[in-house]
C-alpha positions in Angstrom: -44.1 55.6 -8.4 -46.4 52.6 -7.8 -45.6 49.0 -8.4 -47.9 49.4 -11.5 -46.1 51.9 -13.2 -42.8 51.3 -15.3 -39.9 51.7 -12.5 -36.7 53.6 -12.5 -34.0 51.5 -11.1 -32.2 52.0 -7.7 -28.4 51.8 -7.3 -28.4 53.1 -3.8 -27.4 49.9 -2.3 -24.2 50.0 -4.5 -23.4 53.6 -3.5 -25.8 56.2 -2.0 -25.4 58.4 -5.1 -22.7 60.2 -7.1 -21.9 62.8 -4.5 -21.7 60.6 -1.5 -18.8 60.0 0.6 -18.9 56.3 0.0 -18.8 56.8 -4.0 -16.1 59.5 -3.7 -13.9 57.1 -1.6 -14.5 54.3 -4.2 -13.6 56.7 -7.1 -10.7 57.8 -5.4 -9.3 54.5 -4.7 -9.5 53.6 -8.2 -6.2 55.1 -8.9 -4.6 53.3 -6.0 -6.1 49.9 -7.1 -4.3 50.3 -10.5 -1.3 51.1 -8.8 -1.3 48.0 -6.7 -1.6 46.1 -10.0 1.4 47.8 -11.6 3.2 47.3 -8.7 2.3 43.6 -8.4 3.2 43.3 -12.0 6.7 44.9 -11.7 7.6 43.3 -8.5 6.3 39.9 -9.1 6.5 39.2 -13.0 8.6 41.6 -14.6 11.8 40.0 -13.5 11.0 36.5 -14.6 11.4 35.0 -17.9 10.7 31.7 -19.7 14.1 30.7 -17.9 12.4 30.8 -14.6 11.4 27.8 -12.4 7.8 27.0 -13.4 6.9 26.8 -9.7 8.1 30.3 -9.2 6.2 31.5 -12.2 3.0 29.7 -11.1 3.2 31.3 -7.8 3.9 34.8 -9.3 1.6 34.5 -12.1 -1.2 33.4 -9.5 -0.6 36.4 -7.3 -1.0 38.7 -10.6 -4.3 37.1 -11.6 -5.8 37.4 -8.3 -4.7 41.1 -8.2 -6.2 41.5 -11.9 -9.5 40.1 -10.8 -9.7 42.2 -7.7 -8.9 45.4 -9.8 -11.5 44.6 -12.8 -14.1 44.0 -9.9 -13.4 47.5 -8.4 -13.3 49.5 -11.6 -16.3 47.8 -13.1 -18.5 48.4 -10.0 -17.5 52.3 -10.1 -17.9 52.7 -14.1 -21.1 50.9 -14.1 -22.5 53.0 -11.4 -21.3 56.2 -13.3 -23.0 54.6 -16.5 -26.3 54.0 -14.7 -26.7 57.7 -14.6 -25.4 58.4 -18.1 -27.7 55.8 -19.8 -30.9 57.0 -18.0 -30.0 60.9 -18.2 -27.7 62.1 -20.8 -28.0 65.7 -19.3 -26.3 64.7 -16.0 -23.3 67.0 -16.2 -21.7 65.3 -13.0 -22.0 61.8 -14.4 -20.5 63.0 -17.7 -17.4 64.7 -16.0 -16.9 61.6 -13.7 -17.0 59.2 -16.8 -14.5 61.3 -18.4 -12.0 61.1 -15.3 -12.8 57.4 -15.0 -11.7 57.1 -18.8 -8.3 59.0 -17.9 -7.8 56.1 -15.3 -8.9 53.4 -17.9 -5.9 54.6 -20.4 -3.6 53.5 -17.3 -5.0 50.0 -17.0 -5.2 49.4 -20.7 -1.4 50.3 -20.9 -0.8 47.7 -18.1 -3.0 45.0 -19.9 -0.6 45.5 -23.0 2.5 45.1 -20.7 1.2 42.1 -19.4 0.1 40.6 -22.8 3.7 41.1 -24.0 5.2 39.7 -21.0 2.8 36.4 -21.2 3.7 36.1 -24.9 7.3 35.7 -24.1 6.8 33.1 -21.7 4.0 31.1 -23.7 6.3 28.1 -24.3 6.1 27.5 -20.6 2.3 28.1 -20.0 1.5 24.6 -20.2 3.9 23.5 -17.7 2.9 26.1 -15.4 -0.9 25.2 -15.9 -0.1 21.7 -15.0 1.0 22.8 -11.6 -2.6 23.6 -10.8 -3.9 26.4 -8.9 -5.2 29.9 -9.9 -3.2 29.5 -13.1 -4.9 26.4 -14.1 -8.4 27.6 -13.2 -7.7 30.7 -15.7 -6.2 28.4 -18.6 -8.7 29.5 -21.1 -8.5 33.3 -20.3 -4.5 33.1 -20.3 -4.4 31.3 -23.7 -6.8 33.9 -25.3 -4.5 36.5 -23.8 -1.4 35.0 -25.5 -3.7 34.6 -28.9 -4.7 38.3 -28.8 -0.9 39.5 -28.0 0.1 38.6 -31.4 -2.0 41.7 -32.7 -0.1 44.2 -30.7 1.8 47.4 -31.8 4.8 48.3 -29.8 4.2 49.4 -26.2 4.7 53.1 -27.2 2.0 52.9 -30.0 -0.3 51.0 -28.0 -0.2 53.4 -25.2 -0.5 56.5 -27.7 -3.6 54.8 -29.3 -5.2 54.2 -25.8 -4.6 57.8 -24.9 -5.7 59.1 -28.3 -8.9 57.1 -28.1 -10.3 59.6 -25.4 -10.5 62.3 -27.9 -11.1 60.3 -30.9 -13.2 57.2 -31.2 -14.5 57.3 -27.5 -15.3 61.0 -28.2 -17.2 60.3 -31.4 -19.2 57.3 -29.8 -20.1 59.9 -26.9 -21.2 62.4 -29.5 -23.5 59.8 -31.2 -25.1 58.8 -27.7 -25.8 62.6 -26.6 -27.3 63.6 -29.9 -29.5 60.8 -30.3 -30.6 60.5 -26.7 -31.5 64.2 -26.8 -33.4 64.2 -30.0 -37.1 64.9 -29.5 -39.9 65.9 -31.9 -43.4 67.3 -31.6 -46.2 65.4 -33.3 -50.0 65.3 -32.8 -51.3 62.1 -31.8 -55.1 61.8 -31.2 -55.7 65.5 -31.4 -52.9 66.2 -29.1 -49.4 67.5 -29.7 -46.9 65.7 -27.9 -43.2 66.1 -27.4 -41.6 62.8 -28.0 -38.3 61.7 -27.2 -36.5 59.3 -29.8 -37.3 56.1 -28.2 -40.9 56.9 -28.0 -40.6 58.1 -31.5 -39.4 54.7 -32.5 -42.0 52.9 -30.7 -44.7 54.5 -32.8 -43.4 51.9 -35.5 -45.8 49.5 -33.5 -48.8 51.7 -33.1 -52.2 50.2 -34.0 -53.1 53.2 -36.3 -51.4 53.1 -39.7 -51.7 57.1 -40.1 -49.8 57.4 -36.8 -47.3 55.0 -38.0 -46.6 56.7 -41.4 -46.3 60.2 -39.8 -43.9 58.7 -37.3 -41.9 57.4 -40.1 -42.1 60.7 -41.8 -40.9 62.5 -38.5 -38.2 60.0 -38.0 -36.9 60.7 -41.6 -36.9 64.5 -40.7 -35.2 64.0 -37.3 -32.5 61.7 -38.4 -31.7 63.9 -41.4 -31.5 66.9 -39.3 -28.5 65.3 -37.4 -26.9 63.4 -40.1 -23.8 65.6 -40.6 -22.4 65.1 -37.1 -23.4 61.6 -37.1 -21.8 60.9 -40.2 -18.5 62.5 -39.0 -18.7 60.4 -35.9 -19.0 57.1 -37.8 -16.1 57.9 -40.2 -14.0 58.8 -37.3 -14.9 55.6 -35.6 -14.4 53.3 -38.7 -11.0 55.0 -39.7 -9.8 54.5 -36.3 -10.6 50.9 -36.6 -9.0 50.6 -40.1 -5.6 52.2 -39.0 -5.5 50.3 -35.8 -6.2 46.9 -37.5 -3.7 47.4 -40.2 -1.0 48.4 -37.5 -1.7 45.3 -35.6 -1.6 43.1 -38.3 -5.1 42.2 -38.6 -6.5 41.1 -41.9 -9.8 43.1 -41.6 -12.5 43.9 -39.1 -14.4 40.7 -39.5 -11.2 39.0 -38.3 -11.2 40.7 -35.3 -14.9 40.5 -34.6 -14.9 36.7 -35.2 -12.0 36.4 -32.7 -14.1 38.4 -30.0 -16.9 36.2 -30.6 -14.6 33.1 -30.1 -15.8 31.5 -33.3 -13.9 31.0 -36.7 -14.5 32.0 -40.3 -16.0 28.4 -41.1 -18.7 29.1 -38.6 -19.4 32.6 -39.5 -19.8 31.3 -43.2 -22.0 28.5 -42.3 -24.3 30.6 -40.2 -24.3 33.6 -43.0 -25.2 30.9 -45.8 -28.2 29.8 -43.8 -29.4 33.1 -43.3 -29.1 34.1 -46.7 -30.9 30.9 -47.9 -33.9 31.6 -45.6 -34.5 35.3 -47.1 -37.3 33.9 -49.5 -39.1 32.4 -46.4 -39.1 35.7 -44.7 -39.9 37.6 -47.8 -43.3 35.1 -47.8 -44.0 36.7 -44.5 -43.4 40.1 -45.7 -45.8 39.7 -48.5 -48.3 38.0 -46.6 -48.3 40.9 -44.0 -48.5 43.3 -46.7 -51.7 41.7 -48.0 -53.3 42.2 -44.9 -53.0 46.2 -45.3 -54.1 45.8 -48.8 -50.5 46.5 -49.9 -48.3 44.6 -52.6 -45.2 45.3 -50.6 -44.6 46.7 -47.1 -43.5 50.2 -46.5 -41.2 50.7 -43.6 -44.0 52.1 -41.3 -45.8 48.8 -41.7 -42.9 46.6 -41.2 -43.4 46.6 -37.2 -47.1 47.1 -37.5 -49.5 44.9 -35.1 -51.3 42.3 -37.0 -54.4 40.4 -36.0 -56.2 41.6 -32.7 -55.3 41.4 -29.0 -57.0 43.1 -26.2 -53.9 42.2 -24.2 -52.2 45.4 -23.1 -49.7 44.9 -19.9 -49.4 47.1 -17.0 -46.0 46.9 -15.5 -47.2 44.9 -12.6 -48.9 42.6 -15.1 -45.9 42.1 -17.2 -44.1 41.1 -13.8 -46.7 38.4 -13.0 -46.8 37.0 -16.6 -42.9 36.4 -16.7 -42.7 34.8 -13.4 -45.7 32.7 -14.0 -43.9 31.0 -17.0 -40.4 31.5 -15.6 -41.2 29.2 -12.6 -42.4 26.5 -15.2 -39.0 26.4 -16.8 -36.8 26.8 -13.7 -37.6 28.0 -10.0 -34.1 29.4 -10.0 -34.9 31.5 -12.9 -38.3 32.7 -11.5 -36.5 33.4 -8.2 -34.0 35.7 -9.8 -36.5 37.7 -12.0 -38.7 38.2 -8.8 -35.5 39.7 -7.0 -34.8 41.9 -10.2 -38.5 43.2 -10.1 -38.8 43.5 -6.3 -35.7 45.3 -5.8 -36.0 47.9 -8.6 -33.1 46.5 -10.7 -35.1 47.7 -13.7 -35.3 51.0 -15.2 -38.3 50.7 -17.6 -39.8 54.3 -17.9 -39.5 56.1 -21.2 -38.4 59.6 -20.8 -36.3 62.3 -22.4 -32.5 62.0 -22.0 -32.6 58.2 -21.4 -31.1 55.7 -24.1 -33.3 53.9 -26.5 -33.4 50.1 -26.6 -32.7 47.8 -23.9 -29.5 46.0 -22.2 -28.6 44.3 -19.0 -25.2 45.3 -17.2 -23.6 43.3 -14.3 -22.4 45.2 -11.3 -19.1 43.6 -10.2 -18.7 42.5 -6.8 -22.4 42.8 -5.8 -24.0 39.8 -7.3 -26.3 42.0 -8.9 -27.4 43.3 -12.3 -29.2 46.2 -13.6 -31.8 46.3 -16.7 -32.8 49.2 -18.9 -35.9 48.9 -21.2 -38.2 51.3 -22.5 -41.4 49.7 -21.5 -44.7 50.7 -23.2 -47.1 48.0 -22.3 -47.0 45.9 -25.5 -46.3 42.1 -25.7 -43.1 43.1 -27.6 -41.8 45.0 -24.5 -42.7 42.2 -22.1 -40.7 40.1 -24.3 -37.8 42.4 -24.2 -38.1 42.5 -20.6 -37.6 38.7 -20.2 -34.9 38.9 -22.8 -32.8 41.3 -20.7 -33.8 39.4 -17.3 -32.1 36.4 -19.2 -28.8 38.4 -19.3 -29.0 38.9 -15.9 -29.7 35.3 -14.9 -26.8 34.5 -16.9 -24.8 36.7 -14.9 -26.2 35.3 -11.7 -25.3 31.6 -12.9 -21.6 32.8 -13.1 -21.9 34.4 -9.9 -23.1 31.3 -7.9 -20.4 29.3 -9.7 -18.0 31.6 -8.1 -16.5 32.5 -11.6 -14.0 35.3 -11.3 -14.1 38.4 -13.5 -11.5 36.9 -16.0 -13.8 33.6 -16.0 -16.7 35.6 -16.6 -15.8 37.4 -19.7 -18.4 36.0 -22.2 -18.5 36.6 -26.0 -21.7 38.1 -27.6 -22.4 35.0 -29.4 -22.8 33.0 -26.1 -24.0 36.1 -24.3 -27.4 35.7 -26.0 -28.1 32.1 -25.0 -30.0 32.8 -21.7 -31.8 35.9 -23.0 -33.1 34.1 -26.3 -34.1 31.2 -24.0 -36.0 33.6 -21.8 -37.7 35.6 -24.9 -38.6 32.0 -26.3 -40.3 30.9 -23.0 -42.5 34.1 -22.9 -43.3 34.0 -26.7 -44.3 30.3 -26.7 -46.4 30.8 -23.5 -48.3 33.8 -25.2 -49.0 31.6 -28.1 -50.3 28.8 -26.2 -52.8 31.0 -24.3 -54.2 32.8 -27.5 -58.0 33.1 -27.1 -58.8 32.7 -31.0 -57.0 33.0 -34.4 -56.9 36.7 -34.3 -55.0 36.6 -31.1 -52.8 33.8 -32.3 -52.1 35.9 -35.3 -51.1 38.9 -33.3 -48.4 36.7 -31.2 -47.1 35.1 -34.2 -46.7 38.4 -35.7 -44.6 39.6 -32.9 -42.4 36.5 -32.8 -41.8 36.8 -36.7 -40.9 40.3 -36.5 -38.2 39.6 -33.8 -37.2 36.5 -35.8 -36.9 38.7 -39.0 -35.1 41.5 -37.4 -32.4 39.1 -36.2 -31.9 37.4 -39.5 -32.7 39.6 -42.3 -32.1 43.0 -40.7 -29.0 41.9 -38.9 -27.8 40.4 -42.3 -28.6 43.9 -43.9 -26.4 45.6 -41.2 -23.5 43.2 -41.9 -23.5 44.1 -45.4 -23.7 47.6 -44.3 -20.8 47.7 -42.2 -18.8 45.4 -44.4 -19.3 48.1 -47.3 -18.5 50.8 -45.0 -15.1 49.4 -44.1 -14.2 48.6 -47.5 -14.8 52.2 -48.7 -13.7 54.1 -45.8 -10.2 52.6 -46.6 -10.1 55.1 -49.6 -12.0 58.2 -48.0 -14.7 59.7 -45.8 -18.1 58.7 -46.6 -21.0 61.3 -46.7 -24.1 60.9 -45.0 -25.7 60.6 -48.5 -23.4 57.6 -49.2 -24.1 56.1 -45.8 -27.7 56.4 -46.7 -27.1 54.6 -50.0 -25.1 52.0 -48.5 -27.9 51.1 -46.1 -30.6 51.3 -48.6 -28.9 48.9 -50.8 -28.3 46.5 -48.1 -31.9 46.4 -47.2 -32.8 45.9 -50.9 -30.5 42.9 -50.8 -32.0 41.4 -47.6 -35.6 42.2 -47.4 -36.0 42.3 -51.5 -39.4 42.0 -52.7 -40.7 41.8 -49.3 -40.4 45.7 -48.7 -41.5 48.8 -50.8 -38.2 50.0 -52.0 -39.4 53.7 -52.1 -40.0 53.5 -48.3 -37.0 52.1 -46.5 -35.2 53.2 -43.7 -31.9 54.7 -45.0 -31.3 56.2 -41.5 -30.9 53.1 -39.5 -27.1 53.7 -39.3 -27.6 57.0 -37.3 -29.4 55.8 -34.3 -27.9 52.1 -33.7 -25.3 52.6 -31.2 -23.5 49.3 -32.4 -22.0 50.9 -35.2 -20.1 53.4 -33.0 -18.1 51.0 -31.2 -14.3 51.1 -32.0 -13.8 48.1 -29.6 -16.3 45.8 -31.3 -16.8 46.0 -35.0 -19.5 44.0 -36.6 -21.9 44.1 -33.4 -24.5 42.4 -35.4 -23.9 38.9 -36.3 -23.5 37.5 -32.8 -27.3 38.3 -32.4 -28.2 36.0 -35.0 -25.9 33.4 -33.6 -27.5 33.9 -30.3 -31.2 33.6 -31.9 -30.3 30.4 -33.8 -28.1 28.7 -31.1 -30.7 29.5 -28.4 -33.5 28.2 -30.4 -31.5 24.9 -31.0 -31.0 24.7 -27.1 -34.7 25.2 -26.5 -35.4 22.4 -28.9 -33.2 20.3 -27.0 -35.1 21.3 -23.7 -38.5 20.3 -25.2 -37.1 16.8 -25.7 -35.5 16.3 -22.4 -37.6 18.5 -20.1 -36.3 19.2 -16.5 -33.0 16.9 -17.1 -31.9 19.9 -19.1 -31.8 22.5 -16.8 -28.8 21.6 -14.7 -26.5 21.2 -17.7 -27.8 24.4 -19.1 -27.2 26.4 -15.8 -23.7 24.9 -16.0 -23.3 26.0 -19.6 -24.3 29.5 -18.5 -21.7 29.6 -15.8 -19.0 28.3 -18.2 -19.5 30.8 -21.1 -16.0 32.2 -20.1 -14.2 29.2 -20.1 -14.2 27.8 -23.7 -14.8 28.8 -27.6 -18.3 28.8 -28.8 -17.7 25.5 -30.6 -16.3 23.9 -27.3 -19.4 24.9 -25.3 -21.8 23.9 -28.1 -20.3 20.5 -28.3 -21.6 19.8 -24.8 -25.1 19.3 -26.4 -23.8 17.6 -29.4 -24.1 20.6 -31.7 -21.7 21.3 -34.4 -21.6 25.1 -35.2 -19.4 24.8 -38.1 -22.2 22.4 -39.8 -24.5 24.7 -41.8 -27.2 22.0 -41.2 -27.6 23.1 -37.5 -28.2 26.5 -38.4 -30.8 25.5 -41.1 -32.5 23.2 -38.4 -32.9 26.2 -36.0 -34.5 28.3 -39.1 -36.8 25.5 -39.8 -38.6 26.4 -36.4 -39.2 29.7 -37.8 -40.5 28.3 -41.1 -43.3 26.5 -39.1 -44.1 29.9 -37.7 -44.5 31.5 -41.1 -46.5 28.5 -42.4 -49.1 29.1 -39.6 -49.1 33.0 -40.1 -49.9 32.5 -43.9 -52.1 29.8 -43.2 -54.5 31.7 -40.7 
């Protein structure tokens, strides 16, 4: 494939392939690596109590933490290599079988994690004294104290082990089902006089097709397609949410929101301040939706026009042009960022081609122990997809900053709230650069449309997803929900957020089917952290505009430290109070300026 075509990623430098001797050995070694971790605990930590001399505890705990970091590195490298095949080819039976075998090993690691949490909680009164002695334990202060916090939400050892084992045939199995069904979905549709077989991601991308007739037909095909698989997906969602509810109750959690904000390293005060600011912004966004509807001669937007291009731009990017555009503007922000992006492109770290069997959307994953990341996208030449590429490269740069700061695996554990920091920054760089280069008002309008469409998705649509998931949890306590009920909840959530900006006769009641976020038992409410990321990133970009180059070293230090503190602590470095509604309102004012200009043109 030429450099001017969307690439497929290359992981051959990690392992030559799934059937290579190198990978087979690494996979085989996984069991031994976990054995070594268990042995280290049993011989070094298990005999010790809170009565043990602090120096002895410090030495033993340091050895265990180092062994744990090595274990996470090894299994992460193996698991992500397997996942690179599953995410790009759900028909790959070897990868599917290997992931299933790996997950069996993961149960053992999870059980050991529970044992360690319980032990650490029993010496919690000594932790500050042990930390004061310095060394590895002190360097992992935040991670260890977070583990102690989470230890209070554990069931008994036997119950946690059973839950871990049952997960493979329960919640994890349901999640796999959703992934397989949606990735293998395809429809036939006539476009420009030619009947084409479209995989799910390509069908979804028709939402931004320049011809309204094609968008409308694509919407209708979507509704039919999701309808055809709604029953197994409803069963999957019921299974996952039911599992979460049961485990939260057994673990002493108030609700799924409590667990989510803990994982996000924020508190309810922060969440409420942010959600309140988001809700207050809905009239502003509805003004944008209504202005867009008028451009199509409509009073309200039907869903098929929600993502429609507006204005005129002749700009269509080849993959090579997307590369050059991103590099040209990244280097103005930071040469280090541009260098990283060039490495990602030149070494084929990006899988950008659209094809059947490949996951929709986009993501970035770190490959532990290699200093590399891999990026998945579904590139179609649009400016929106260029922004998506920049967004995911930002995640990779974030990983790179932690790697260069020599953070261990425990020190790299970043909550989703802070994980969006670099990605939003990179996306903003590209969007603002596009806006400045607009040749005329029509092109300016087209670029503003892309920016506002993204903003509205992260603020308005994310809030609708929050409402949807909240009601699903509340009702799932009493009984299973039918596919029809899931659709009803989704439609009402969209009406509550989009309001009179959208035509209530043409919403997207099946959003719950294809969004993988809902199907994670480990991380409920996979939605509000995106809104946090957008507004926090927007706030940081405003600081960058004020300070210029002097901002960059502190920014990179922040990225390298996102596993070392709470969101509030890290934000405080830049004088940001995330519990203050005013901060979130300030970020939304930037969006308001864009809307004002959009309406004005």
